[in-house]
C-alpha positions as a printed NumPy array, in Angstrom:
array([[  3.76 ,  34.483,  31.897],
       [  0.174,  34.562,  32.702],
       [  0.321,  38.381,  31.453],
       [  1.563,  37.624,  28.38 ],
       [ -1.187,  34.864,  27.644],
       [ -3.845,  36.903,  28.016],
       [ -2.189,  39.601,  26.181],
       [ -2.202,  37.119,  23.07 ],
       [ -5.746,  36.071,  23.707],
       [ -8.326,  37.5  ,  21.114],
       [-10.118,  40.868,  22.11 ],
       [-13.105,  38.885,  21.287],
       [-12.792,  36.774,  24.582],
       [-12.76 ,  39.873,  26.824],
       [-15.698,  41.936,  24.985],
       [-18.765,  42.72 ,  26.407],
       [-21.96 ,  41.638,  24.38 ],
       [-25.956,  42.219,  24.692],
       [-28.23 ,  39.449,  23.647],
       [-31.088,  40.41 ,  22.252],
       [-33.977,  38.454,  20.13 ],
       [-35.556,  39.376,  16.75 ],
       [-38.324,  37.245,  15.583],
       [-37.76 ,  38.176,  11.375],
       [-35.428,  38.717,   9.052],
       [-35.042,  42.483,   8.509],
       [-36.184,  43.135,   4.837],
       [-33.957,  46.237,   3.969],
       [-31.448,  47.986,   6.444],
       [-32.213,  51.458,   5.295],
       [-33.795,  53.879,   7.546],
       [-35.631,  55.532,   4.295],
       [-37.207,  51.463,   3.174],
       [-37.593,  50.043,   6.875],
       [-40.998,  49.697,   7.338],
       [-41.102,  46.613,   8.997],
       [-40.454,  46.325,  12.742],
       [-37.066,  44.296,  12.114],
       [-35.698,  46.482,   9.723],
       [-36.642,  49.236,  11.678],
       [-34.479,  48.557,  14.801],
       [-31.446,  46.977,  13.232],
       [-31.613,  50.153,  11.142],
       [-31.927,  52.612,  14.412],
       [-28.253,  51.206,  15.472],
       [-26.536,  51.926,  12.245],
       [-28.23 ,  55.339,  11.473],
       [-28.575,  58.45 ,  12.714],
       [-30.666,  61.203,  12.584],
       [-30.453,  65.025,  12.22 ],
       [-32.661,  65.452,  15.485],
       [-34.441,  63.032,  17.688],
       [-36.563,  62.319,  20.95 ],
       [-35.179,  62.438,  24.207],
       [-36.118,  60.124,  26.832],
       [-38.69 ,  63.025,  28.305],
       [-40.083,  63.271,  24.435],
       [-38.325,  66.299,  23.643],
       [-36.642,  66.979,  20.063],
       [-33.351,  67.554,  20.518],
       [-30.569,  67.82 ,  18.327],
       [-28.445,  64.394,  17.07 ],
       [-25.946,  64.764,  13.776],
       [-27.352,  68.605,  14.408],
       [-25.682,  70.83 ,  16.385],
       [-28.394,  73.242,  17.001],
       [-31.627,  73.88 ,  14.738],
       [-33.8  ,  76.946,  14.505],
       [-36.391,  78.82 ,  12.434],
       [-35.203,  81.876,  10.259],
       [-39.21 ,  82.438,   9.974],
       [-42.4  ,  80.567,   9.974],
       [-41.152,  78.631,   6.974],
       [-37.436,  78.241,   6.893],
       [-35.503,  75.954,   9.09 ],
       [-31.64 ,  76.414,   9.669],
       [-29.568,  73.114,  10.753],
       [-25.82 ,  73.586,  11.779],
       [-24.267,  69.718,  11.941],
       [-21.834,  68.426,  13.82 ],
       [-18.303,  68.381,  13.033],
       [-15.905,  65.834,  12.962],
       [-18.523,  63.193,  12.406],
       [-17.597,  60.013,  10.306],
       [-19.082,  57.702,   8.562],
       [-18.054,  54.028,   9.408],
       [-16.088,  53.609,   6.637],
       [-14.08 ,  57.093,   7.429],
       [-15.264,  59.369,   5.42 ],
       [-16.466,  62.577,   6.794],
       [-20.54 ,  63.261,   7.161],
       [-21.363,  67.036,   5.951],
       [-23.941,  68.876,   4.538],
       [-23.965,  66.827,   1.172],
       [-25.404,  63.64 ,   2.81 ],
       [-28.085,  65.68 ,   4.512],
       [-29.215,  67.279,   1.098],
       [-28.554,  63.505,  -1.045],
       [-30.827,  61.621,   1.875],
       [-33.527,  64.146,   0.747],
       [-33.312,  63.651,  -3.022],
       [-33.464,  60.383,  -2.835],
       [-36.271,  59.921,  -0.673],
       [-38.367,  62.356,  -2.535],
       [-37.029,  60.486,  -5.804],
       [-39.464,  57.992,  -8.48 ],
       [-36.126,  55.742,  -7.663],
       [-37.767,  54.549,  -4.644],
       [-41.36 ,  53.466,  -3.194],
       [-41.456,  54.392,   0.955],
       [-44.215,  55.631,   2.481],
       [-41.494,  58.056,   4.269],
       [-41.863,  60.272,   1.554],
       [-45.176,  61.978,   2.28 ],
       [-43.626,  63.718,   5.303],
       [-41.263,  65.734,   2.961],
       [-44.065,  66.632,   0.603],
       [-44.443,  70.211,   2.07 ],
       [-40.341,  71.118,   1.343],
       [-40.251,  73.518,  -1.011],
       [-36.251,  73.247,  -1.11 ],
       [-33.43 ,  71.947,   0.925],
       [-30.204,  73.897,   0.061],
       [-26.438,  73.583,   1.089],
       [-25.223,  76.791,   2.683],
       [-22.074,  75.353,   3.648],
       [-19.989,  72.494,   4.464],
       [-21.552,  71.954,   7.776],
       [-25.473,  74.038,   7.052],
       [-28.103,  73.204,   5.77 ],
       [-31.539,  75.484,   4.989],
       [-34.797,  74.131,   4.768],
       [-37.587,  76.171,   3.103],
       [-41.249,  74.86 ,   3.548],
       [-44.447,  75.563,   1.495],
       [-45.854,  76.863,   3.955],
       [-45.898,  76.64 ,   7.678],
       [-45.954,  72.934,   8.991],
       [-46.353,  71.114,  11.865],
       [-44.212,  68.223,  11.798],
       [-41.143,  70.825,  10.392],
       [-38.365,  69.619,  12.541],
       [-39.854,  65.849,  13.067],
       [-39.588,  65.162,   9.777],
       [-35.136,  65.496,  10.639],
       [-35.461,  62.257,  12.223],
       [-35.179,  60.312,   9.225],
       [-31.785,  58.435,   9.193],
       [-29.471,  59.877,   7.023],
       [-27.536,  58.202,   4.175],
       [-24.153,  58.491,   3.004],
       [-24.265,  60.244,  -0.353],
       [-20.305,  58.903,  -1.243],
       [-22.099,  55.795,  -1.279],
       [-25.107,  55.979,  -2.098],
       [-24.843,  58.741,  -5.482],
       [-24.128,  56.154,  -7.867],
       [-26.705,  53.365,  -7.111],
       [-28.736,  52.971, -10.275],
       [-31.76 ,  50.766,  -8.253],
       [-31.459,  51.902,  -4.496],
       [-34.92 ,  49.465,  -4.079],
       [-32.491,  46.01 ,  -4.464],
       [-28.852,  47.75 ,  -3.623],
       [-26.25 ,  45.449,  -2.244],
       [-26.23 ,  48.896,   0.836],
       [-29.772,  47.761,   2.021],
       [-28.287,  44.467,   3.609],
       [-24.43 ,  45.934,   3.433],
       [-25.208,  49.335,   5.574],
       [-22.752,  52.449,   6.456],
       [-24.194,  54.384,   9.115],
       [-22.595,  57.097,  11.397],
       [-24.144,  55.423,  14.419],
       [-22.997,  53.292,  17.568],
       [-23.151,  49.957,  16.138],
       [-21.994,  48.182,  12.681],
       [-23.023,  45.767,  10.804],
       [-19.985,  43.614,   9.441],
       [-22.195,  40.632,   7.605],
       [-26.12 ,  40.101,   7.394],
       [-27.588,  36.611,   6.454],
       [-31.11 ,  35.402,   5.991],
       [-32.465,  33.442,   9.387],
       [-29.093,  33.991,  11.089],
       [-28.062,  35.576,  14.556],
       [-27.14 ,  39.244,  13.469],
       [-24.133,  40.854,  15.207],
       [-23.523,  44.325,  15.777],
       [-20.094,  45.82 ,  16.606],
       [-19.486,  49.009,  19.045],
       [-17.907,  51.424,  16.531],
       [-14.993,  52.726,  18.11 ],
       [-15.389,  56.85 ,  16.224],
       [-19.199,  56.77 ,  17.464],
       [-19.421,  61.03 ,  17.51 ],
       [-21.082,  60.624,  21.195],
       [-18.456,  58.061,  22.212],
       [-17.647,  54.404,  22.032],
       [-20.913,  52.126,  23.27 ],
       [-19.535,  50.599,  26.682],
       [-21.3  ,  47.039,  25.417],
       [-19.063,  46.228,  22.724],
       [-21.524,  43.743,  20.612],
       [-25.165,  43.58 ,  20.07 ],
       [-26.235,  39.902,  19.577],
       [-30.039,  39.231,  17.999],
       [-30.412,  35.93 ,  18.338],
       [-32.799,  34.435,  15.446],
       [-36.052,  33.388,  16.887],
       [-39.249,  33.044,  14.663],
       [-41.052,  31.339,  17.554],
       [-41.744,  33.504,  20.239],
       [-41.652,  30.828,  22.474],
       [-38.125,  30.486,  22.107],
       [-37.833,  33.533,  23.098],
       [-39.116,  33.178,  26.606],
       [-36.845,  29.558,  27.108],
       [-34.085,  31.67 ,  26.038],
       [-35.144,  34.478,  28.757],
       [-35.857,  32.222,  31.393],
       [-32.229,  30.246,  31.023],
       [-30.667,  33.674,  31.626],
       [-29.276,  33.6  ,  27.922],
       [-30.932,  37.155,  26.958],
       [-29.983,  40.426,  28.471],
       [-33.228,  41.946,  27.433],
       [-36.983,  40.657,  26.058],
       [-40.618,  41.212,  26.434],
       [-42.937,  39.246,  28.448],
       [-46.717,  38.467,  27.035],
       [-48.899,  39.286,  30.114],
       [-49.338,  35.711,  30.986],
       [-46.155,  34.798,  31.212],
       [-45.917,  37.232,  33.638],
       [-49.008,  36.605,  35.783],
       [-48.061,  32.682,  35.586],
       [-45.284,  31.666,  33.929],
       [-42.266,  33.24 ,  35.962],
       [-40.472,  32.712,  39.745],
       [-38.169,  33.873,  41.861],
       [-35.387,  33.074,  40.277],
       [-36.581,  34.893,  37.01 ],
       [-37.779,  37.757,  39.289],
       [-33.79 ,  37.811,  41.072],
       [-32.23 ,  37.803,  37.681],
       [-34.404,  40.656,  35.698],
       [-35.777,  43.674,  36.376],
       [-39.563,  44.576,  34.998],
       [-40.71 ,  47.652,  33.469],
       [-44.077,  48.04 ,  32.338],
       [-45.803,  50.763,  30.464],
       [-48.508,  51.499,  27.766],
       [-47.277,  50.868,  24.442],
       [-46.885,  53.46 ,  21.364],
       [-49.338,  51.17 ,  19.453],
       [-52.543,  49.578,  18.822],
       [-53.912,  46.256,  17.056],
       [-56.916,  46.484,  15.046],
       [-58.665,  44.392,  12.137],
       [-58.714,  45.886,   8.367],
       [-60.344,  45.49 ,   5.2  ],
       [-59.718,  45.954,   1.604],
       [-62.195,  48.608,   1.284],
       [-62.113,  47.503,  -2.784],
       [-63.96 ,  44.11 ,  -1.705],
       [-67.32 ,  44.015,  -2.516],
       [-67.818,  42.75 ,   1.223],
       [-66.273,  45.33 ,   3.089],
       [-67.522,  48.373,   0.56 ],
       [-70.53 ,  48.185,   2.894],
       [-70.634,  50.266,   5.791],
       [-73.173,  48.188,   7.416],
       [-71.268,  44.802,   7.363],
       [-67.884,  46.423,   8.782],
       [-70.466,  48.174,  11.691],
       [-71.846,  44.262,  12.251],
       [-68.825,  42.68 ,  12.326],
       [-67.928,  45.747,  15.227],
       [-71.067,  45.063,  17.126],
       [-69.82 ,  41.126,  17.377],
       [-66.485,  41.954,  19.004],
       [-66.549,  41.947,  22.627],
       [-63.207,  43.813,  22.775],
       [-63.102,  43.803,  27.093],
       [-63.032,  39.767,  26.375],
       [-59.827,  40.184,  24.101],
       [-57.943,  42.418,  26.785],
       [-58.968,  40.017,  29.732],
       [-57.701,  36.67 ,  27.604],
       [-54.899,  38.176,  26.315],
       [-53.979,  40.4  ,  28.496],
       [-54.839,  40.076,  31.979],
       [-55.79 ,  43.182,  31.986],
       [-52.461,  44.354,  31.4  ],
       [-54.034,  46.55 ,  27.994],
       [-56.106,  48.829,  27.339],
       [-59.608,  49.008,  24.614],
       [-58.209,  50.807,  21.721],
       [-60.88 ,  53.32 ,  20.457],
       [-59.217,  55.088,  17.194],
       [-56.263,  55.833,  15.24 ],
       [-54.   ,  58.002,  17.442],
       [-52.715,  57.168,  21.312],
       [-54.43 ,  58.224,  24.647],
       [-52.576,  61.198,  25.998],
       [-51.809,  62.591,  22.846],
       [-53.092,  65.817,  21.444],
       [-55.168,  63.997,  18.393],
       [-56.892,  61.35 ,  21.001],
       [-60.222,  62.133,  21.629],
       [-61.731,  60.543,  24.721],
       [-65.803,  61.257,  23.25 ],
       [-65.154,  58.283,  21.316],
       [-66.13 ,  56.134,  23.954],
       [-65.902,  51.624,  23.288],
       [-68.316,  50.074,  21.134],
       [-70.904,  47.969,  22.751],
       [-71.814,  44.826,  21.907],
       [-75.247,  44.065,  20.678],
       [-75.733,  40.955,  18.087],
       [-79.329,  41.327,  17.421],
       [-78.093,  44.968,  15.603],
       [-75.603,  43.192,  13.867],
       [-77.745,  40.7  ,  12.844],
       [-79.693,  42.559,  11.476],
       [-77.3  ,  44.747,   9.918],
       [-75.843,  41.905,   8.306],
       [-79.563,  40.762,   6.797],
       [-79.768,  44.301,   5.174],
       [-76.613,  43.694,   3.517],
       [-78.046,  40.524,   1.849],
       [-76.478,  38.119,   4.344],
       [-78.103,  35.341,   6.433],
       [-77.977,  31.853,   7.527],
       [-78.383,  30.237,   4.024],
       [-76.226,  32.751,   2.771],
       [-73.919,  33.76 ,   5.499],
       [-70.719,  36.212,   5.125],
       [-67.32 ,  34.514,   4.494],
       [-64.412,  35.933,   4.469],
       [-60.545,  35.027,   5.242],
       [-58.902,  37.099,   7.919],
       [-54.611,  37.157,   7.804],
       [-51.885,  37.46 ,   9.862],
       [-48.429,  36.459,  10.75 ],
       [-47.612,  33.847,  11.893],
       [-45.077,  34.562,  13.997],
       [-47.214,  36.799,  16.913],
       [-49.049,  34.389,  19.149],
       [-50.625,  37.133,  20.272],
       [-52.338,  38.394,  17.079],
       [-52.965,  34.566,  16.062],
       [-54.969,  33.994,  19.406],
       [-56.543,  37.286,  18.634],
       [-57.486,  35.969,  15.138],
       [-59.13 ,  32.746,  16.769],
       [-60.885,  34.467,  19.436],
       [-62.785,  36.799,  17.051],
       [-63.426,  33.849,  14.951],
       [-65.314,  32.481,  17.8  ],
       [-67.162,  35.857,  17.991],
       [-67.943,  35.99 ,  14.737],
       [-69.761,  32.953,  14.469],
       [-72.168,  34.376,  16.967],
       [-73.779,  36.31 ,  14.138],
       [-73.694,  33.502,  11.707],
       [-70.311,  34.301,   9.889],
       [-67.92 ,  32.416,   8.896],
       [-63.92 ,  33.583,   9.031],
       [-61.22 ,  31.631,   7.845],
       [-57.9  ,  32.349,   9.366],
       [-54.311,  32.363,   7.664],
       [-51.167,  33.047,   9.096],
       [-47.833,  33.44 ,   6.54 ],
       [-44.151,  33.745,   7.756],
       [-43.536,  37.464,   8.188],
       [-41.448,  38.619,   5.453],
       [-44.758,  36.614,   3.208],
       [-47.77 ,  38.27 ,   4.549],
       [-45.588,  41.853,   3.456],
       [-44.399,  40.472,   0.391],
       [-47.713,  38.348,  -1.158],
       [-50.207,  39.667,   0.993],
       [-49.431,  43.751,   1.974],
       [-47.535,  44.583,  -0.634],
       [-49.98 ,  43.506,  -3.833],
       [-53.185,  43.692,  -1.497],
       [-54.519,  40.601,  -2.162],
       [-56.136,  40.239,   1.492],
       [-59.74 ,  40.292,   2.275],
       [-59.108,  41.43 ,   5.855],
       [-55.714,  41.631,   7.939],
       [-55.024,  41.604,  11.653],
       [-51.973,  44.248,  12.153],
       [-50.892,  46.613,  14.492],
       [-49.251,  50.339,  14.299],
       [-46.437,  51.422,  16.373],
       [-46.885,  55.276,  16.547],
       [-44.126,  58.437,  16.977],
       [-44.773,  60.781,  19.834],
       [-46.232,  63.403,  17.168],
       [-49.041,  61.846,  15.588],
       [-49.399,  62.299,  11.492],
       [-52.185,  61.124,   9.988],
       [-51.327,  61.568,   6.613],
       [-49.598,  58.887,   5.86 ],
       [-51.811,  56.11 ,   6.875],
       [-55.431,  57.745,   6.188],
       [-55.21 ,  60.527,   3.158],
       [-56.222,  59.258,   0.287],
       [-53.153,  60.256,  -1.423],
       [-51.296,  57.641,   0.499],
       [-53.415,  54.092,  -1.403],
       [-50.217,  54.241,  -3.554],
       [-47.77 ,  51.698,  -4.007],
       [-45.322,  51.876,  -1.095],
       [-48.024,  53.769,   0.845],
       [-49.64 ,  52.769,   4.573],
       [-53.117,  53.412,   2.912],
       [-52.947,  49.662,   2.442],
       [-56.741,  49.287,   3.125],
       [-57.608,  51.918,   0.406],
       [-59.013,  54.251,   2.813],
       [-60.929,  57.235,   1.18 ],
       [-62.855,  59.725,   2.575],
       [-62.946,  63.804,   1.387],
       [-63.569,  65.596,   4.786],
       [-60.877,  63.427,   6.584],
       [-58.285,  64.516,   3.595],
       [-59.571,  68.161,   3.665],
       [-58.614,  68.081,   7.523],
       [-55.308,  65.88 ,   7.6  ],
       [-54.228,  68.946,   4.449],
       [-55.547,  71.61 ,   7.251],
       [-54.05 ,  70.131,  10.133],
       [-50.624,  70.312,   8.934],
       [-50.708,  73.972,   7.937],
       [-51.347,  74.201,  11.442],
       [-48.592,  75.266,  13.854],
       [-51.107,  76.272,  16.562],
       [-50.973,  73.12 ,  19.073],
       [-54.903,  74.246,  20.338],
       [-56.084,  74.063,  16.802],
       [-54.461,  71.422,  15.833],
       [-55.718,  69.317,  18.732],
       [-59.124,  70.345,  17.548],
       [-58.595,  69.288,  14.343],
       [-57.458,  65.825,  14.728],
       [-60.006,  64.862,  17.444],
       [-62.508,  65.482,  14.275],
       [-60.225,  63.238,  12.274],
       [-60.05 ,  60.53 ,  14.979],
       [-64.137,  60.679,  15.567],
       [-64.79 ,  60.185,  11.442],
       [-62.466,  57.635,  11.124],
       [-63.674,  55.797,  14.17 ],
       [-67.059,  56.224,  12.625],
       [-66.423,  54.795,   9.053],
       [-64.147,  51.376,  10.279],
       [-61.938,  51.557,   7.525],
       [-60.383,  49.496,  10.692],
       [-62.216,  47.876,  13.449],
       [-59.715,  49.189,  16.429],
       [-59.122,  46.431,  18.874],
       [-56.405,  46.926,  21.512],
       [-53.124,  48.868,  22.994],
       [-51.075,  46.053,  25.002],
       [-48.489,  47.447,  27.854],
       [-45.107,  47.087,  26.914],
       [-43.791,  44.598,  29.351],
       [-39.802,  44.722,  29.311],
       [-37.236,  42.841,  30.766],
       [-33.537,  43.446,  31.608],
       [-30.537,  41.548,  33.179],
       [-30.192,  43.201,  36.476],
       [-26.541,  43.233,  36.679],
       [-26.551,  45.689,  33.879],
       [-25.829,  48.788,  35.137],
       [-27.306,  52.305,  34.302],
       [-30.538,  51.393,  32.61 ],
       [-34.184,  53.507,  33.181],
       [-37.054,  53.803,  32.129],
       [-38.224,  56.786,  29.451],
       [-41.25 ,  57.493,  27.459],
       [-39.234,  55.475,  24.368],
       [-38.35 ,  52.913,  26.288],
       [-35.53 ,  51.36 ,  28.288],
       [-33.134,  51.26 ,  25.636],
       [-32.857,  55.471,  25.156],
       [-29.054,  55.125,  26.371],
       [-28.38 ,  52.01 ,  25.641],
       [-24.253,  53.11 ,  24.58 ],
       [-23.803,  54.007,  28.583],
       [-24.937,  50.595,  30.06 ],
       [-22.262,  48.767,  31.37 ],
       [-22.539,  44.944,  31.389],
       [-19.768,  43.203,  33.791]])
């Protein structure tokens, strides 16, 4: 009788669930339009790309079975057979061609289109083979195909991809399926029974919606989340032995940095002396010490330490309040006419808010009056970033393992949907970026990128602040968890939660 009762009970009572948190609503669950972290994270569970990074940072096939170059400008992808979209339709070369055509079409505005500007043509050889021809040798010829692929049979008749319902009701080939999405509600992802690698061993991923970061910590302390992030303050001062017994802690440098960016069309910040003065007033080590208790490092430029693009000759700017005041005076600002501006950031990131408050205090030492404005993430993106309505912003960039300067730093990316929203223009930087894109020799590429690093650091369109460590905690009861250069979630489909 007991066995019969168990058989009659609904499946979900026995399903294993992985509990995570999310602090903002995804704007579009679509890999070619996902420009915020929430959209990108949810999309990554639902969609696959032709290639991906493995746990060691090596480019390996994903939807592709294999890839090879016929010559310096011709790339062949052989696709996996038998891969199904979550609605049961087969994945084929038509989907790859369609995704390329959509991302490069005038129907959409996305910074990712710039990755494909050097593609001359994409052609279907047969149902499972794609040939990509480049205009010239391109240093990211393979990496650009880490873009998630969309289903052609659903998207081909969409008139306006920017507003399509498919952006909130996605169909993908990935390990998880989203059945329903509601604003400001928890997001539930269900395992894809037909995932081409294998069905994930954890049946559901539940993202608990927590716009207040402090709520995540409370949920972790009460063991209601399986994976979460800690701030250095929490790590150093606010966790106890019970917490350490329940969670394993993984710490490594994050692939991202925080910066203060200027609207370079604004009269105040067109003057490099003003940007220089503000930089000289910032005690970056104080930021790292106060905010991170040493679990971070000072950032000196736009590319990550350890990458081929990093320029170690660019040093941390020294504090010089006397010189800062002199530069401001030369620019027309003094006690009777102080520099005033507003710094805007997102309210759901407490570290950024604290950073703004410390900067406000530091700038006051040179007579600068800075106001702080905070907005909810989507409001920040839609009313501040997209229309470029700001004087200065406090933001961060997460970066891939292969740096690409074009989308943020090239003058051509100063356009609607582009990432160059501070309006940075430097003809020499543009020239070097174009030169770098045609270099396949890593030694030559490194030299060019180090020059780009130095020029941007000198121009100060951003004031680079810090690179925080990533501190992740994972429920110790979960099996098969391991750290990697791309984080602990690299093999989540193999995790087992008792």
